[in-house]
C-alpha positions in Angstrom: -10.1 -25.9 20.7 -8.7 -22.5 19.5 -5.3 -21.5 19.6 -3.9 -18.2 20.6 -2.6 -15.7 18.0 1.1 -14.8 18.2 1.5 -11.3 19.4 4.0 -9.6 17.2 6.6 -7.0 18.6 7.8 -6.2 15.3 6.3 -7.2 12.0 8.8 -8.9 9.1 8.2 -10.7 5.9 8.2 -14.0 7.8 5.6 -13.0 10.0 3.0 -12.1 7.3 3.6 -15.6 6.0 3.1 -17.1 9.6 0.1 -14.9 10.0 -1.3 -16.5 6.7 -0.5 -20.5 7.8 -2.2 -19.2 11.2 -5.4 -17.8 9.6 -4.6 -14.6 11.0 -5.8 -11.6 8.9 -3.4 -8.7 7.8 -4.0 -5.3 8.2 -2.3 -2.8 5.7 -2.9 1.1 5.3 -0.8 3.8 3.2 1.0 6.4 4.8 3.6 9.0 3.2 4.7 11.4 6.2 6.3 10.9 9.8 3.2 12.2 11.8 0.4 10.3 9.7 2.8 6.8 10.2 3.3 7.3 13.7 0.0 7.3 14.4 -1.0 4.4 12.3 1.8 2.3 13.6 0.7 3.1 17.1 -2.9 2.0 16.1 -1.4 -1.3 15.5 -1.2 -1.6 11.9 0.7 -5.0 10.3 1.9 -3.0 7.4 2.5 0.6 6.0 2.8 0.8 2.3 4.6 3.9 1.1 2.3 3.7 -1.9 2.7 6.2 -5.3 -0.6 7.0 -4.8 1.2 9.7 -2.7 1.2 11.2 -6.3 -2.5 11.3 -6.1 -3.1 12.3 -2.6 -0.1 14.1 -1.8 1.0 15.8 -5.0 -2.8 16.5 -6.3 -1.8 14.6 -9.7 -4.6 12.6 -11.8 -2.5 9.5 -11.9 0.4 7.8 -10.1 2.7 8.0 -13.1 4.4 11.5 -12.4 6.2 10.8 -9.0 9.6 9.9 -9.0 12.1 7.7 -7.5 13.7 10.6 -5.5 10.3 11.7 -4.1 9.4 8.0 -3.2 12.6 8.0 -1.3 11.8 11.1 0.4 8.1 9.9 1.7 9.5 6.7 2.8 12.1 8.2 4.6 9.8 10.0 6.9 7.7 7.0 7.4 10.5 4.7 8.7 11.5 7.4 11.0 8.2 6.9 12.8 7.7 3.3 13.1 8.5 0.7 15.9 6.4 -2.0 15.1 4.9 -2.4 11.1 7.0 -3.6 8.1 7.4 -0.9 5.7 6.7 -1.5 2.0 8.0 1.2 -0.4 6.6 1.4 -4.2 8.8 1.1 -7.1 7.6 4.0 -9.1 6.6 4.0 -12.9 9.7 4.0 -15.0 12.2 2.8 -12.2 12.0 -1.1 -13.0 9.5 -2.1 -16.1 12.2 -1.9 -18.9 15.7 -2.8 -17.7 16.4 -5.3 -14.6 19.5 -3.5 -13.8 17.9 -0.3 -14.0 15.0 -2.2 -11.4 17.8 -3.1 -8.9 19.4 0.0 -8.7 15.9 1.7 -8.0 15.3 -1.2 -5.3 18.9 -0.4 -4.0 18.1 3.4 -3.8 15.0 3.0 -2.0 16.5 0.3 0.9 19.8 2.3 1.4 18.4 5.7 1.2 15.0 5.4 3.0 15.3 2.4 5.1 12.5 0.7 3.9 12.0 -3.1 4.6 10.6 -4.1 1.1 9.7 -2.7 -2.3 6.3 -3.4 -4.5 6.2 -3.7 -8.2 3.5 -3.9 -10.4 2.9 -6.8 -12.7 3.5 -10.4 -13.3 5.6 -12.7 -16.2 6.4 -9.3 -17.8 8.5 -7.8 -15.0 9.9 -11.5 -14.0 13.5 -10.6 -14.7 13.4 -7.3 -12.7 11.9 -9.4 -9.7 14.5 -12.1 -9.8 17.6 -9.3 -10.0 15.9 -7.7 -7.0 15.1 -10.8 -4.8 19.0 -12.1 -6.0 20.3 -8.9 -4.1 18.4 -10.0 -0.8 15.5 -7.2 -1.0 12.1 -8.7 -0.3 9.3 -7.8 -3.1 5.7 -7.9 -2.6 4.1 -8.3 -6.1 0.8 -6.3 -7.3 -1.7 -8.0 -9.5 -5.1 -7.0 -10.9 -5.9 -3.6 -11.6 -2.2 -1.9 -11.9 -2.4 1.8 -11.7 0.7 2.5 -13.5 -0.8 0.7 -16.2 -3.9 2.7 -16.5 -3.4 4.2 -19.8 -2.9 0.6 -21.2 -6.4 -0.2 -19.7 -8.0 3.0 -20.3 -9.9 2.7 -17.2 -10.1 1.9 -13.6 -12.9 -0.8 -13.8 -12.9 -4.3 -12.2 -10.0 -6.4 -13.9 -10.0 -10.4 -14.7 -13.6 -10.5 -15.5 -13.2 -12.5 -18.5 -11.8 -16.1 -18.2 -8.3 -15.5 -20.2 -7.5 -12.5 -17.9 -8.5 -14.6 -14.9 -6.3 -17.5 -15.6 -3.4 -15.3 -16.4 -3.7 -13.7 -12.8 -3.8 -16.9 -11.4 -0.5 -18.2 -13.5 1.2 -14.7 -12.6 0.3 -15.2 -8.8 2.0 -18.6 -8.7 4.8 -17.5 -10.8 5.3 -14.5 -8.0 5.4 -16.9 -5.3 7.8 -19.2 -7.4 10.1 -16.5 -7.7 10.3 -16.0 -4.0 7.8 -12.8 -3.4 6.7 -12.7 0.1 3.4 -11.1 -0.6 1.0 -10.0 -3.2 -1.5 -7.0 -3.5 -4.6 -8.0 -5.7 -6.5 -4.8 -6.8 -10.1 -4.9 -7.8 -10.7 -8.3 -9.0 -14.1 -10.6 -8.5 -14.0 -11.6 -5.0 -14.5 -15.3 -6.1 -11.2 -15.1 -8.0 -9.3 -13.5 -5.4 -10.1 -16.1 -3.0 -9.0 -18.7 -5.4 -5.6 -17.2 -5.9 -5.3 -16.9 -2.1 -6.0 -20.5 -1.6 -3.7 -21.6 -4.4 -0.5 -20.0 -3.0 1.2 -20.0 0.5 2.1 -16.4 0.5 -0.2 -13.7 1.7 -2.7 -12.1 -0.4 -3.8 -8.8 0.5 -6.8 -7.3 -1.0 -8.1 -3.7 -2.0 -11.7 -4.3 -3.9 -11.0 -7.9 -3.8 -13.3 -9.2 -1.2 -13.0 -10.7 2.1 -11.6 -14.3 1.0 -8.2 -13.0 0.8 -5.7 -12.9 3.8 -5.6 -9.2 4.3 -6.9 -5.7 3.3 -5.1 -2.4 2.5 -6.8 0.9 1.8 -5.5 4.4 1.3 -5.1 6.3 4.6 -6.8 9.4 3.0 -9.8 7.6 1.7 -10.6 5.2 4.6 -10.2 8.6 6.9 -12.7 10.6 4.8 -10.0 13.1 3.9 -10.8 12.8 0.3 -14.5 13.2 -0.1 -14.4 12.7 -4.0 -13.8 9.0 -4.0 -16.3 6.8 -3.4 -15.8 3.2 -4.8 -17.8 0.3 -3.8 -14.9 -1.4 -1.5 -14.2 1.7 0.4 -15.6 1.8 4.0 -15.1 5.4 5.4 -14.3 5.2 9.4 -14.2 9.0 9.8 -15.3 12.2 7.9 -12.1 14.2 8.5 -13.0 16.4 5.6 -15.8 17.7 7.0 -14.3 17.9 10.8 -11.4 19.7 9.6 -13.0 22.3 7.3 -15.4 22.9 10.4 -12.5 23.3 12.8 -10.2 25.5 10.7 -13.6 27.6 9.8 -13.8 28.0 13.5 -10.5 28.9 14.0 -10.7 31.7 11.3 -13.7 33.0 12.9 -11.9 32.9 16.5 -9.1 34.9 14.9 -11.1 37.3 13.2 -13.3 38.0 16.2 -10.4 38.1 18.5 -11.4 35.3 20.4 -8.0 33.8 19.8 -6.0 33.8 21.8 -7.5 34.5 24.9 -5.8 35.6 28.5 -4.9 32.2 29.2 -3.5 31.4 25.8 -0.7 34.2 26.2 2.5 34.8 28.2 
């Protein structure tokens, strides 16, 4: 006999853990501004990630490293003002938490106070456990991030699949269990073998949200610009494009340009 899934009017960290226990998949997308977040929230998304990927898709940087804490707060503030249902998780940017647990706490507090976000996300496992503990002890919810961690791209030297070797796979499992033990409410696992990601999801009680990690995890996350086809230069295997907005938008803008130059716009009905 099937059990009806709970309908959440507002998603919280507790909601996500309940969803995993009930076998209900978690949907997560990025958003970086008020207008986009309002649409994403109205469509019924569970979690909005204000990702440091804003460095790439909003500012045009090659990596996520250049974005600052002030910029993350700016993006998150617009998102928070738009939402009614989704849980808003905000990335702590590179350099704001890795070296000093006290600095990590200060960064997390600024995000919570100045943006109104509901939680923060940090990349890494045992290496940053003291920062995670400090933030959690202040009552700030933390989402972990393991596997491919883009803030460490110069350490890895490539965006290729992580944890294919046994040693790195074992460390990933250990780190996931550590993050659960510390008190993280969920973990993103990026670009690892599907079998390993499923094993991690089955070994811990908190949700595992995958990106390029197969279907055996508790939820999925994508960058909104990628899944809507606004970015036509990024085509990893894990990406499913639900629209081709790049083509549709360039066609529409091109038509507008033509209508203006031909004096077709505005017509008599479009003026006062």
